[in-house]
C-alpha angles and dihedrals in degrees: 000000000000124000089248092052089050092055097084089050092049092048091047092052092048091048092048091051090050093051091045092053091048091051097047100035115211099014095190100035113192108224116209122199108242102171135001137177114199092178088226092152136126107286112252148116096278112079088191092064118114095009094162131086133340090027095055125031134179128032135348099025142204100029120185121214130235115218137178114247131205119261110283095018113113101165122067091207091067096050126083101195095091113032147133113258134178172307100292125196089288095048095255127135114228141198108247122200116188122191114197143122093308093072114045128186123185102288130220116249111294092002138098117220125193130179136187121194139186124184128177110238095242140089104230101212139095135073127288124182090348093307129112115238118228099028087132131023124182137181138165112235125190106192113208116236108208115209136158113045094036090061087068090074115124108254089204093061114084111235094013098144143069148253123214118187139186113190146173121204122195134179093042124155092215141029124261095033117183112227090209098049106045092142092070115117111283096005119122132159152101119264134202112200129193102204138181122186140175104179103151095215090057120115090220109062155028104247091225092057109034125203136241124213146154118247127192122204134196132203094232090217094119140006117298140175113257093035114232124251117236089270093055094256114141097174148356129204120197122222120016141154101282108135092011098091137285118336123206108222116197119184119194117196129188144152120219089203102061106346092251114107096184104052099085091244126114108346142305117242116195130190118189123208124189117193090344096310124113106236109163143017124200136174126199106202133189094063098328119230122339098194138034115206111156125219128189114201144187123194139184122188119175141158115268089241092064129078116270101241128169120266098213120186129171132213132193141182100010102193135181121199136191130213135190123272106249112252111210091198090059090050091050092050092050091048093047088050089056090049089049092053089051091051092046091051089050092052093048090053 
């Protein structure tokens, strides 16, 4: 094939690259770490101990956490449900959230339901140095798989089983957001839940085995893709890594309208990665999310006939990143440059 006959192909490739860049914005977005909590603090009951460097890095620091406390407890330092523990097998300190009888939410019939929450006291949105905050959020979650006493549940009793859940909720308009009750007044958000269950009347599992899966939940306050079920669920993945060791959760957020997923304009597109694999895509339409408080959560729900054991989950390296706002003019210039190279090559030939 002659150089002249190759010219239309060269020009077509350059044009296609230009259109692709315009459609996808900043194709190779450079994520910049804005804020991180490694939880490398002195182990103890108070998760707000040792907030300063090197535990937290970035800006703003240090950030304190809000947490729900058991009835009658007014001081976080006397409560064990949200605490720093460590070191683990790798020498790291971790954030531990423990849901048990000390923290009670309104239970379902014939069940007992306990939650523990921790939320950094900051709304992770806005623009800094020309970059949008919250374009990527990552955390390491080790979901606790509870075995032993729960296996003593009666398989002939409907509902005789348990759920344990570790979750992260983003895009919330307030701190301490419950991943199961996003339709409460003022609550918004998108939740990723690592869940294990052994309810014997479930369609999903043998009660003697249990099953682990990822669940994604939506606030139902505006249109989304996928659309939520009546219980707020927008997707389930079976199986997943709950109970099989720590999972790296990476959440990528964007807005094709203006590049800012947390300004309440356009929409918020979210892609979830677990251990480096893309597992779920979600879009909040009608303006998307307008805020980005983050909540980490542990939950234990069991039948009253079963022992009330802790649902202990650990979290590590909660990190928030920023990324540039895509500039269409830059994309056009790069694309035109490719076209120019194609033309130059044609003239030389």
